[in-house]
C-alpha positions, 0 to 999 in steps of 0.5 A, a space after each residue: 195237059 188233057 182234063 175231062 170236064 163233066 156236068 150233069 144237070 137239066 139246066 145244062 144249056 142255060 149257062 155257058 160254063 166253058 165260055 165263062 172259065 175261058 173269059 175268067 181265066 183267059 186260058 186258051 182252052 182247046 176242046 178235044 172231044 164233046 159229047 152233050 145231050 139234054 141233061 149231060 155234057 162230057 168235054 175233053 179239053 187241053 189246058 196250057 200247063 200254066 193255067 191247069 190250077 186256075 181252070 180246074 178251080 173255076 170249073 169246080 166253083 161252078 159245081 162241074 166235075 173236073 178229072 186230069 187224065 194221065 193216060 189217054 189210051 192203053 195200048 197192049 204192045 204185046 198183042 200189037 201186030 203192027 198192022 197200021 190200022 190205027 194209023 189209017 183211022 186216027 184223026 190226029 196222028 197219034 200212031 206212026 210207023 218208024 223206020 222198022 215198020 213198027 208202031 209208035 204212040 204219041 199218047 198226048 195227042 189223043 183226044 179219046 175218040 175210040 176209032 183206034 180201038 174200033 180199027 184195031 183188029 186184035 183189040 190191042 188198044 182200049 180207052 182209059 177213063 
């Protein structure tokens, strides 16, 4: 299950929140994407479903905002012309062609990097927040 983990604080770099949660819960967390600056950190993490509630609670106890990402990308299939631009740029293989050269989407693979969105000539893809 994908989670958006957000921390906004001037003491952001003083405490390794993610490392602490991993050690406290024993969860094998995969960081799919990270944005960190001087006062804000946004992580998209993949958490095993059996550890989801425990990981969420541990982050919240540390004052970290946690949001479950139910939909990772919006795809307007009627606007899509199945050109394959998204396939060629996606770093994690979210998009594939089937035998009829029609695009298929495996949304659970998405890391919200937005590369496909920028590559789509018809703006058929959008980020979901």
